[in-house]
N, C-alpha and C positions, 0 to 999 in steps of 0.2 A: 178279519184283516181288511176286507172291502170297506167296512163301516169305518174303521179307524182311519183309512186312507181318505175317504170322502170327508170325514170330520176334519182331518188335517188340512185339506184344501180349503176348508171354510174357516180355518183359524181356531178350531176347538180341539183341546187336548183330550187324549184318551189313553188308557192303559189296556193292553190285551193280555188276558190271563189264559195260558194254554196248558193243559195238563200234560200233553204229550211232548216229545222231543221235536225239534225243528225238522230233522230227517224224517221222522214218521209222518209229519204233516205234508211234506214235500214229495213223499214216495208212495203214499196210499193211493191206489187206483180207484177212482170212482166215476163219476159222470164224465161225458165227453162231448156233448152237443150244446152249443151256446146259440140261443135265439139271436136273431138280428137285433133285437132290442138290447140284449146283454152285451153284445159286441159294441154297440153304440155307447152304452154306458161306460165300458172299460176304455174305449177310445177317448171319450170326453174327459175321463179321469186321468189320462196320460200313462196308462199301463198296458198298452196294446202292442208295443214294439215287437216282442216275439210272437204274439198272437197273429199279428198282420203278416209276419214273415213265414211262420211255421204252420199256422192253422190252415185246415183244409176246407175251402169254400164249397158248400154243397147247395146246389140250386134246385134240389128236388129229393124225393125218396122214391123207392119202388115198393109196390104192394104186390104180393104173389098169391095166386089161387090156382089149384090144379096144375101146378107147374108152369104157369103163364104169369109174367110179370107186366105190370102196367105202371108207368111213371107218373108221379104227381109233380108237375113242374112249378115249383114255388114262385120263381121269378116271373114266369109268364102270368101266373094267377094273381100274385100279390105285389110284385115288384121287389120282394125282399127274399133273403136266403138265410141259411144257418151256417155255422162254422164248427167243424170238429176240432176240438182243442181240449185236451184232458183237464179235468178239474185240478189235478195235482200240478199242472203247469201254471194255471191261473194263480194257485196258492204260491208257487215259487216266485212268480212275478210280483205278487203283492208283498210277500215277506221282504224280497230284495229292495223293493221301493220303500217300504216302511223303515227299514234299517237305514237305507241311504238318506232318508229324510229325518233321521234321529228319533224314530218312533220308539215308544216304551213297550217293547214285546217281551213277555216273560214266559219262556218255554219251561216245561217241567216244573211248573210253579208250585205243585204241592196241592193238598186238599183245600178246597175253598168253602167258605160259609157265607151266606148272605144274612144281613140283618137290616131292619129299618126301612124296608122298601116302601112302606106306606107313609114315610116321613119325608121331609125335604133334604134329609141328610143320610142316605143309605150308606152302609158300611160292608166292606168285604174283608174277611179275615182269611189269610192264607197261611196254612201250616205246612211248612217244609222241613221235614226231619226235626220237628220240635221247635223250629224257629218261626215264631208267629209274626206276621206282618199285617197291619190293619190299614186298609185303604179307605179313605173317606171320599165320597163322590157326590155328585148331584143326580146322576142318572145311571142306571145299570141296563146294559143290553144283554139279554140272555140269548146268546148265539152258541149255546153249549150243547146242541144236539138233543136227540130224543132221550138219552139216558142222563142228561145234565141235571143240575140242581134247581135251575131257575124256575121251571114250571111248578115245582113243589112249594114254592114260596107263596103261591096263590092260597088264600084262606079257604077253608072247606065251604063248598057251595058257590064260590066265585068263579069256578072254571067249568065249562062244559066241554065234554070230549065226544067227538064224532069219529067213529072208525069202521073199517071194514077189512076183514082178512080174506084173501083170495085163496081158492082151493088148489093152488099150484105155486111153484116158485120158478126161478131162472137158474139153470146151471150155466155159469159164464166162464169163458176161457179167454186168455190173452195169449195170442200166438205170434211167433216169429215168422211172419209170412206177409209179403208185400200184397196189398189190397188188389184183388182181381176185378173189382167194380169200383166206379167212382163215387157211388152213392149207397146209402143204407138200403138194405133189402129186408122187408117185413114179410115173412112168409107164413101163411096159414097152411096147415098140413093135418091130415087125419090123425097122425101120431102126436101132434102138438105143435105149438108155435115154435118158429126159429127166427133169429135176427142176425143178419150179417152187417157188421160195421167195422170201423177202423179207428186207430188212434194216431197213426203217423204213416208216412210213406213205406215203412218197414213192418209196421205191427197191425195186426187185425184183431178185433174184438168180436166174439161170436157168443150167441146165447141159444139155449134150448129149454123149452118149457119141460118142467119135471115135477115130481111130487114135493110138497113142502118139507117133508122129512127125508128127502133123498140123501143116501149115503154116498158122498162124493168119492170114497175109497173104492167103490164098485165101478167107477167109471175110469177105465184105462184110457190112454191117449187114443189108442186104436178105436176103442168103442166110441169115444166122442166124435172122432172124425167120420166114422161110419154112419153115425146118427145124423151128423150135420150133412153129409152127402145125400142121405135119404130125404131129409126134410127140405133142403134148399135146392135140390135138383130141378132143372127146368127143361121144358121140351126143346129149347134151343141148344141144349148140351152144356150150359154154364154150370160150373161148380166152383166152390171157393178154393183158392190156393191153400195148400196145407204147409205146415211147418212145425217146428218145435213148440210145444205148449209151455209157456213160461209161468202161467198162473191159472188156477181154476178154483172155483168155489160156488156155493149155492146161496142165492139171495131170495128171501122171502118177499111176497108181494102183499102190500097193504096200503090202505088209504087211511090218514089220520089228520084231524084238525082239532086244534084247541081253541076255544073262544071264551072270553076275549083274549087279545094278545098283549094286554097291558093291565097292570095292577099298581096303583101308586106311581113310583118312579122306576118301575121295572117294565121293560118292553122285550117281548119275545120275538125272535126272528129265525128264519131257516128251520132246520129239523126240530128245534125245540118247540115250534108252532105247528108244523105241518109235514106230512110225508105223503108222497104220491108214488103209485106204481111206476116203474121207469119207462113203461111203453110210450108215453108221451113226451119224454125227455124234458121234464119240467122242474125237477128237484132243485139243482143248482140255480136255474134261472129264477125261480120263485124267491130263493134266498137273496139273490142280488136285488130283486125288485124290492123286498122288504127293507133292506138297508138303504136303498135309494130314498124311499119314503121317510125312513126314520132320520137319516141325515138331513133331509130338507126340513123336517119338523124341528129338529134341534137347531138348526140355523135360524129359523124363524124365532125361536124362543130367545136365543142368545143375542140376536141382532136387534130384535124389536120388542122383546118381552111378550111375544104373540104365542099363546098356548093352543090355538085353535087346531093346527096340524097335529100336534101331540095329542090333543083330545080325540082327534078323529083317526088316530093311527090304526086302530083295529078295524074300523069300518072300511078305511081306504085299502088296506092290505087284504082283508077278507073277501072283498068282491073279486079281486084278482085270483086269490087262493081258490075259492070255490069254482070259478071258471076253469082253472087248471085242473082241479079234481074231476070236474065234469068231463073234460077232454080226455084226461088220463083214463078214467073209468071207461069212456066210450071206446078209446083205442084198445084197451085191454079186453073188453067184452067182444069187440069186433074180431080180434085176431087169435084169441086162445081157444083151446078145446076145453069145454066144461063137461066133465064126465057125466054129471047128473042131469045134463040138458035132455029134454024129450027130443024125439025125432023132429017134431015141429020146430022147436027152438033152433036146432041145428040147421034145418032148411032155411028158417028166417034169417039166421046169421049169415049163411053163405049168400043169400039174396041181397043182404045189405052190403056185404063186402063187394059183391059184383057191382052193386049200384055205385058205390063210392069209386071204384075203379074205372067206371064208364061214364059217370055223369060229371060234367064240368062244374055244375053247381055244387054237388057234394064234395068234389075234389077241392074246390075253392074254400069251402068251410074247413076242411082238414088243413089245407096249406095256411090259412089265416091264423089258425090256433097254433099250428106247429112252429111257425117262424117267429111267433111272439107278437102279442097285441101291444100297441104303444103304451108307454108307461102312464101317459096322461089320459089314455083312453079307457083303461080298466084296471 
């Protein structure tokens, strides 16, 4: 949706094919933290009206160890901040804007097939209940997620996959409870990591480290709140406000990168190209950066016949992607309990977390990566 909007602003026509319904896309709860860089991108694209009025500006986060929290002051350290605004809200805004601008959005489009991506005239065949529609185009953007068809179009041997599965998952809940803190709390605890966050002035989002194969049916609401109280409790007496749990589920933790991000006239973006563990809040932000680079490259091609940015799309994106992977891995390793770690490794982990919480230099490095590096910088 964002790529289609950016291309529209540059006078380039596109068609968006979406397998799911509009309501599914607008209601699916996913990420919620927008980098300063992403907020700037949305503002410059003219789709930030609700974001600016409803988004929650966060000028820092809190890290917790042994029941004590220390604040990482983003604005003081970097001059920038992040905004809490749900991904589904960004999707709603983009859909509404594309439809208002006469965009060609095709929801519940049916089963799609790609052909000829190595040629100058790729084709997409869409089969909806036996009615086949063939779309001829000049470029294909594979923004179809990890399970989409785009990545499978790379010939054997043309694509390298780099991945890591983590030995834990997140049990996440959406609760009908007003936030009791103004910023996110990342808490290290002997029983496992816990995260306190929010989605709106009325809704909180909370996570607990759990086993990858955790059976969500065994977690009653009372059990969830009891474990959250245990892991998030602080010596100053703070505890999260509790309320009715609206949604709960288990999310696996993994890192994934496909290289290169382009083959012929096909370009990968978002989850089709990369997945990061959510600890560093990078997934949605990386996807927005991808399409920013791709839209600029396509503009250069259509305006001047210049293919240099298209040719360098993978290199440009992958530098940012691997930096985000590094940061997300580091945050994940810093805050979670690894059951197979030696006593030495656990002591080293606690020392590193204490260092980040007490060193201005270490806190600045965390803040700089968390709020988002400039799009032209990496």
